[in-house]
C-alpha positions as CSV (number, residue, x, y, z in Angstrom):
1,X,2.9,-21.6,-8.5
2,X,2.1,-18.2,-9.0
3,X,4.0,-15.6,-6.6
4,X,1.7,-15.1,-3.4
5,X,2.0,-14.9,0.5
6,X,-0.7,-16.9,2.4
7,X,0.9,-15.6,5.9
8,X,1.0,-12.0,4.8
9,X,-2.6,-12.1,3.8
10,X,-3.6,-13.5,7.0
11,X,-1.9,-11.3,9.4
12,X,-3.6,-8.4,7.3
13,X,-7.2,-9.5,8.1
14,X,-6.2,-10.5,11.6
15,X,-4.3,-7.4,12.0
16,X,-7.4,-5.0,10.9
17,X,-9.9,-7.4,13.1
18,X,-7.5,-6.9,16.1
19,X,-7.4,-3.1,15.3
20,X,-10.1,-1.2,13.1
21,X,-7.6,1.8,12.8
22,X,-5.2,-0.4,11.0
23,X,-7.6,-0.2,7.9
24,X,-7.1,3.9,7.6
25,X,-3.2,3.2,7.7
26,X,-3.0,1.3,4.4
27,X,-4.5,4.3,2.6
28,X,-6.4,2.6,0.2
29,X,-3.5,0.7,-1.0
30,X,-4.9,-2.8,-1.0
31,X,-7.9,-4.2,-3.0
32,X,-9.8,-7.5,-2.6
33,X,-7.9,-8.6,-5.9
34,X,-4.6,-8.3,-4.6
35,X,-5.3,-11.4,-2.4
36,X,-4.7,-14.7,-3.8
37,X,-6.5,-16.9,-1.7
38,X,-10.4,-16.2,-2.6
39,X,-11.5,-16.7,0.8
40,X,-9.5,-13.8,2.1
41,X,-10.5,-11.4,-0.5
42,X,-14.0,-12.1,0.0
43,X,-13.1,-11.2,3.8
44,X,-11.4,-8.1,3.2
45,X,-14.0,-7.2,0.5
46,X,-16.7,-7.6,3.3
47,X,-14.2,-5.6,5.9
48,X,-14.4,-2.5,3.1
49,X,-18.3,-2.5,2.8
50,X,-18.5,-2.4,6.9
51,X,-16.0,0.8,6.8
52,X,-17.8,2.5,3.9
53,X,-21.2,1.9,5.7
54,X,-19.5,3.7,8.8
55,X,-20.1,0.3,10.5
56,X,-17.9,-1.7,13.1
57,X,-15.8,-4.7,11.4
58,X,-14.8,-7.1,13.9
59,X,-15.5,-11.1,13.8
60,X,-18.7,-10.8,14.8
61,X,-19.9,-7.9,11.9
62,X,-17.7,-9.5,9.1
63,X,-19.2,-12.9,9.6
64,X,-22.9,-11.2,9.8
65,X,-21.5,-9.6,6.7
66,X,-20.6,-12.7,4.8
67,X,-23.7,-14.6,6.0
68,X,-26.1,-12.1,4.3
69,X,-24.0,-12.5,1.0
70,X,-23.7,-16.5,1.5
71,X,-19.9,-16.7,1.4
72,X,-19.4,-17.4,5.0
73,X,-19.1,-21.1,4.6
74,X,-16.8,-20.7,1.5
75,X,-14.8,-18.4,3.4
76,X,-14.1,-21.0,6.3
77,X,-16.8,-20.3,8.6
78,X,-16.8,-18.9,11.8
79,X,-13.5,-21.1,12.8
80,X,-11.6,-19.4,9.9
81,X,-12.3,-15.6,11.4
82,X,-11.5,-16.8,14.6
83,X,-8.2,-18.5,13.6
84,X,-7.4,-15.4,11.6
85,X,-7.7,-12.9,14.8
86,X,-5.3,-15.4,16.7
87,X,-2.7,-15.3,13.7
88,X,-1.3,-12.2,14.8
89,X,-0.4,-10.7,18.1
90,X,-0.5,-7.0,17.3
91,X,-1.7,-4.9,14.4
92,X,1.6,-2.9,14.6
93,X,2.7,-4.4,11.0
94,X,-0.1,-4.5,9.0
95,X,1.0,-1.9,6.6
96,X,4.2,-3.9,5.8
97,X,2.2,-7.1,5.6
98,X,-0.2,-5.3,3.3
99,X,2.8,-4.3,1.1
100,X,3.9,-8.1,0.7
101,X,0.6,-8.8,-0.3
102,X,0.4,-6.0,-3.1
103,X,3.6,-6.4,-4.3
104,X,3.1,-10.5,-4.8
105,X,-0.3,-9.3,-6.8
106,X,1.6,-7.2,-8.7
107,X,4.0,-10.0,-9.8
108,X,0.8,-12.3,-10.7
109,X,0.2,-9.6,-13.0
110,X,3.3,-9.5,-14.4
111,X,3.7,-13.2,-15.3
112,X,0.4,-13.1,-16.6
113,X,1.5,-10.5,-19.1
114,X,4.3,-12.7,-19.5
115,X,2.6,-15.7,-20.6
116,X,0.4,-13.7,-22.6
117,X,3.3,-12.2,-24.5
118,X,4.8,-15.7,-25.2
119,X,1.4,-16.9,-26.2
120,X,1.4,-14.3,-29.1
121,X,4.6,-14.9,-30.3
122,X,4.2,-18.4,-30.6
123,X,0.8,-17.9,-32.4
124,X,0.9,-14.4,-34.1
125,X,3.7,-15.3,-36.5
126,X,2.7,-13.0,-39.2
127,X,3.2,-10.3,-36.9
128,X,6.0,-7.7,-37.0
129,X,8.9,-7.8,-34.5
130,X,8.4,-4.3,-33.4
131,X,4.9,-4.4,-32.8
132,X,5.3,-7.8,-30.3
133,X,7.9,-5.6,-28.7
134,X,5.5,-2.4,-28.7
135,X,2.7,-4.7,-27.3
136,X,4.6,-6.3,-24.4
137,X,6.1,-2.8,-23.4
138,X,2.8,-1.3,-23.1
139,X,1.3,-4.3,-21.0
140,X,4.3,-4.2,-19.0
141,X,4.0,-0.5,-18.5
142,X,0.4,-0.8,-17.5
143,X,1.4,-2.9,-14.7
144,X,4.2,-0.8,-13.3
145,X,1.9,2.3,-13.4
146,X,-1.0,0.3,-11.5
147,X,1.6,-0.7,-9.0
148,X,2.7,3.0,-8.6
149,X,-0.8,4.5,-8.4
150,X,-1.6,2.4,-5.5
151,X,1.4,3.5,-3.6
152,X,0.4,6.5,-0.8
153,X,1.6,9.5,-2.5
154,X,0.4,11.6,0.6
155,X,1.2,11.4,4.3
156,X,-1.1,11.8,7.4
157,X,-1.2,15.0,8.8
158,X,-0.5,13.5,12.4
159,X,2.5,12.0,11.0
160,X,3.8,15.3,9.9
161,X,3.0,17.3,12.8
162,X,5.4,15.0,14.6
163,X,7.7,15.2,12.1
164,X,7.8,18.9,12.3
165,X,7.8,19.0,16.0
166,X,10.6,16.8,16.2
167,X,12.5,19.2,13.4
168,X,11.9,22.6,15.9
169,X,13.0,20.6,18.8
170,X,16.2,19.6,17.4
171,X,17.1,22.5,15.9
172,X,16.2,24.5,19.3
173,X,18.5,21.9,21.1
174,X,21.8,23.2,18.7
175,X,21.5,26.5,19.7
176,X,22.6,27.9,16.7
177,X,20.9,30.5,14.6
178,X,22.2,28.8,11.5
179,X,21.3,25.0,11.5
180,X,21.5,24.4,7.8
181,X,23.9,25.1,4.9
182,X,24.6,28.9,5.3
183,X,23.6,30.9,1.8
184,X,26.2,33.4,2.7
185,X,23.3,36.1,2.6
186,X,22.8,37.0,6.0
187,X,18.8,38.1,5.8
188,X,18.2,35.0,4.1
189,X,19.9,32.9,6.4
190,X,17.7,34.8,9.1
191,X,14.5,33.6,7.8
192,X,15.4,30.1,6.9
193,X,17.9,28.9,9.3
194,X,20.3,27.8,6.2
195,X,19.3,25.4,3.6
196,X,17.6,22.2,5.2
197,X,17.9,18.8,4.5
198,X,14.9,17.9,2.0
199,X,14.0,21.0,0.8
200,X,13.8,21.9,-2.6
201,X,15.7,25.0,-3.7
202,X,14.8,27.1,-6.6
203,X,17.5,29.8,-7.2
204,X,16.1,32.5,-10.1
205,X,17.6,35.7,-10.5
206,X,17.2,38.4,-13.3
């Protein structure tokens, strides 16, 4: 059976239905095609459609959306939606569950590529070895790029503000002018409080 995580899929959907704000925390990293269970993919698609139109998405509105598409019965009906809501006590870990779902989807993509490569090796006997290697490398790189693109590459403003505030509090508590690594230049140290962890430092001269 291909790699999948049914419980994580259910936890993602249940968490979003418990707390609609959880969808925003996923930052667009999860798509319907990442779900292995077709019913779960349809439900997530319905959630995205409702969110895009600025409508609430809970068990009732999702049921109505699926009903309009004649997909409710195929998704397990109202009973399955209620089951999803009851499958998780909180939405706090939705992002972690979404990562599991997405990673399993990438593994399925990789498995599909490997199967295709194996089939080509058996069937395309006239093809040069280097051609097989190039095609395999290209397909695997495409999977890797797709995986990396779906990762969040930015931070939420609220998270950055909290992080900056905590760092300022720590610096203030130290009661020192230089809280990082001193540069040896008094004026520069006064302006920067020293070279700080995580800073990108570029030294240039002429």
